Backbone as numpy.savetxt, mean C-alpha at the origin, in Angstrom:
# Nx Ny Nz CAx CAy CAz Cx Cy Cz
0.81 -17.46 4.63 0.47 -16.47 4.61 0.72 -15.70 5.76
0.36 -16.13 6.70 0.94 -14.88 7.73 2.36 -14.62 7.73
3.31 -15.36 7.83 4.72 -15.21 7.62 4.76 -14.08 6.31
4.40 -14.24 5.42 4.48 -13.51 4.32 4.30 -12.07 4.69
2.67 -11.97 5.26 2.04 -10.57 6.19 3.38 -10.39 6.93
3.83 -10.94 7.80 4.82 -10.65 8.81 5.83 -9.35 8.46
6.31 -10.38 7.09 7.71 -9.69 6.41 7.28 -8.51 5.81
6.15 -8.04 5.23 5.75 -6.94 4.56 4.79 -6.02 5.49
4.94 -6.31 6.89 4.46 -5.82 7.86 3.07 -5.42 8.36
2.43 -6.17 7.99 0.78 -5.99 7.89 0.33 -5.88 8.93
-0.26 -4.63 9.17 -0.67 -4.39 10.96 0.36 -3.62 11.69
1.51 -4.21 11.39 2.73 -3.54 12.11 3.34 -2.42 11.73
3.08 -1.35 10.68 3.32 -0.42 10.44 4.35 -0.80 9.35
4.86 -2.09 8.91 5.46 -2.14 7.80 7.27 -2.33 8.23
7.72 -2.55 7.49 9.39 -3.06 8.13 10.30 -2.23 8.79
9.90 -0.90 8.20 10.69 0.33 9.10 9.73 1.29 9.27
8.61 1.13 9.77 7.66 1.78 9.99 7.36 2.01 11.81
6.67 2.49 12.07 6.20 3.02 13.26 4.83 2.18 13.55
4.74 1.40 14.35 3.25 0.35 14.73 2.17 1.49 13.82
1.27 0.78 13.56 0.09 1.31 12.83 0.01 2.49 11.79
1.47 2.54 11.69 1.07 3.91 10.06 1.21 3.63 8.37
0.82 2.16 8.60 1.00 1.75 7.86 -0.53 0.90 7.23
-1.34 1.12 6.12 -2.73 0.56 5.83 -2.56 -0.68 4.80
-3.38 -1.17 5.03 -3.56 -2.02 3.72 -4.80 -1.87 3.21
-5.02 -1.80 1.89 -5.99 -1.28 1.48 -6.28 -2.51 0.29
-7.59 -3.16 0.63 -7.89 -4.00 -0.34 -8.88 -3.64 -1.59
-9.40 -4.98 -2.03 -10.33 -4.78 -2.99 -10.59 -3.67 -4.03
-9.35 -3.45 -4.61 -8.84 -2.32 -5.45 -9.39 -2.89 -7.00
-9.42 -1.94 -7.42 -10.51 -2.37 -9.40 -8.75 -2.43 -9.99
-8.59 -3.39 -10.97 -7.63 -4.03 -11.12 -6.50 -2.97 -12.26
-7.55 -1.62 -12.40 -6.89 -0.71 -12.65 -6.48 0.55 -12.40
-6.27 0.42 -10.45 -5.85 1.39 -10.04 -4.48 1.51 -10.04
-4.30 2.77 -9.82 -2.94 3.43 -9.86 -2.24 3.92 -8.34
-1.52 3.97 -8.09 -0.47 4.86 -7.21 -1.10 5.81 -7.35
-1.24 6.57 -8.37 -1.22 8.10 -7.97 -3.16 8.18 -7.49
-3.85 7.13 -7.78 -5.15 7.79 -6.85 -5.44 7.16 -5.79
-4.63 6.74 -5.04 -4.40 6.02 -3.93 -3.64 7.35 -2.95
-2.50 7.68 -3.60 -2.03 9.17 -3.11 -2.83 10.33 -3.11
-3.66 10.32 -3.99 -4.79 11.98 -3.69 -5.69 11.35 -2.85
-6.30 9.88 -3.03 -7.53 9.58 -1.65 -7.00 10.17 -0.35
-5.65 9.19 -0.20 -5.48 8.92 0.89 -4.73 10.41 1.67
-4.28 11.49 0.79 -3.52 12.44 1.16 -4.42 13.82 1.74
-5.51 13.33 1.86 -6.79 14.17 2.28 -6.75 13.77 3.54
-6.09 12.52 4.43 -6.33 12.39 5.37 -5.10 12.59 6.40
-3.75 13.26 5.56 -2.56 13.43 6.09 -1.50 13.43 5.22
-0.11 13.49 5.57 0.99 13.08 5.27 1.34 12.01 4.58
0.70 11.41 3.00 1.53 10.08 2.93 3.02 10.03 2.48
3.70 8.71 3.01 5.21 8.85 2.54 5.51 8.15 1.40
4.48 6.55 1.09 4.72 6.18 0.03 3.70 4.93 -0.25
3.22 4.54 -1.07 1.90 3.86 -1.61 2.37 2.99 -2.32
2.06 1.95 -2.67 2.47 0.74 -3.38 1.30 -0.23 -3.61
0.98 -0.59 -4.51 0.01 -1.49 -5.05 0.67 -2.79 -5.52
0.18 -4.03 -5.27 1.14 -5.33 -5.55 0.64 -5.30 -7.02
1.26 -5.85 -7.66 1.01 -6.28 -9.28 1.74 -7.55 -9.09
1.27 -8.30 -10.20 1.69 -9.82 -11.00 3.13 -9.24 -11.81
3.73 -10.29 -11.70 4.96 -9.91 -12.89 4.69 -9.73 -13.83
5.32 -9.00 -14.54 4.74 -8.55 -16.09 5.55 -9.79 -17.06
4.79 -9.55 -18.21 5.11 -10.87 -19.33 6.69 -10.25 -19.95
6.63 -9.19 -19.98 7.69 -8.51 -20.64 8.29 -7.22 -20.12
9.54 -6.35 -20.25 10.05 -5.83 -19.95 9.41 -4.32 -20.08
8.82 -4.16 -21.21 7.96 -2.94 -21.59 6.60 -2.87 -20.68
6.05 -4.08 -20.30 4.76 -4.49 -19.80 4.57 -4.01 -18.50
3.85 -3.43 -17.72 3.34 -2.86 -16.29 2.76 -3.95 -15.46
2.71 -5.17 -14.66 1.98 -6.22 -14.23 0.75 -5.35 -13.94
-0.25 -6.26 -14.07 -1.54 -6.39 -13.26 -1.40 -5.92 -12.07
-2.86 -5.25 -11.48 -2.59 -5.19 -10.03 -3.66 -6.40 -9.51
-3.08 -6.89 -8.41 -3.34 -8.23 -7.52 -4.60 -7.60 -7.27
-5.32 -6.09 -6.67 -6.08 -5.88 -6.05 -6.16 -5.47 -5.03
-4.71 -5.18 -4.08 -4.84 -4.96 -2.91 -3.40 -3.86 -3.06
-3.01 -3.15 -2.22 -1.61 -2.03 -1.73 -1.94 -1.79 -0.23
-0.70 -1.20 -0.26 -0.10 -0.64 1.08 -0.16 1.04 1.27
-0.64 1.53 1.65 -0.34 3.02 2.37 0.89 3.76 3.26
1.66 3.94 3.11 2.46 4.38 4.49 1.93 5.71 4.97
1.44 5.90 6.13 1.30 7.56 6.35 2.87 8.00 7.18
2.54 9.81 7.55 3.53 9.68 8.22 3.48 9.71 9.87
2.40 9.04 10.33 2.14 9.00 11.55 0.94 8.06 11.76
0.83 6.89 12.97 -0.42 6.38 13.36 -1.85 6.99 13.49
-1.41 8.65 13.85 -2.56 9.30 13.95 -3.24 9.44 12.47
-2.29 9.52 11.65 -2.48 10.27 10.45 -3.48 8.96 9.64
-2.77 7.43 9.91 -3.21 6.50 9.43 -4.86 6.07 9.79
-5.09 6.84 11.11 -6.37 6.28 11.75 -7.40 7.08 12.01
-7.27 8.61 10.89 -8.13 9.37 10.60 -9.24 9.13 9.50
């Protein structure tokens, strides 16, 4: 688990980010979407990237169900901490 967190950059700003500019967002509803996170976190500053971790879909036309967590990358650590 810790190795996977390290790969994802949890708590470290992500693989290409500055320390502290990426936020882990947990306890998301299973029907949450990226647009909702973008809207919510956009009030705190410039959102660079949003991703919700999803299960693998069963077919090419299906979208995988949310696993209940995601990541929001802000343009700076200061915005991530606001």
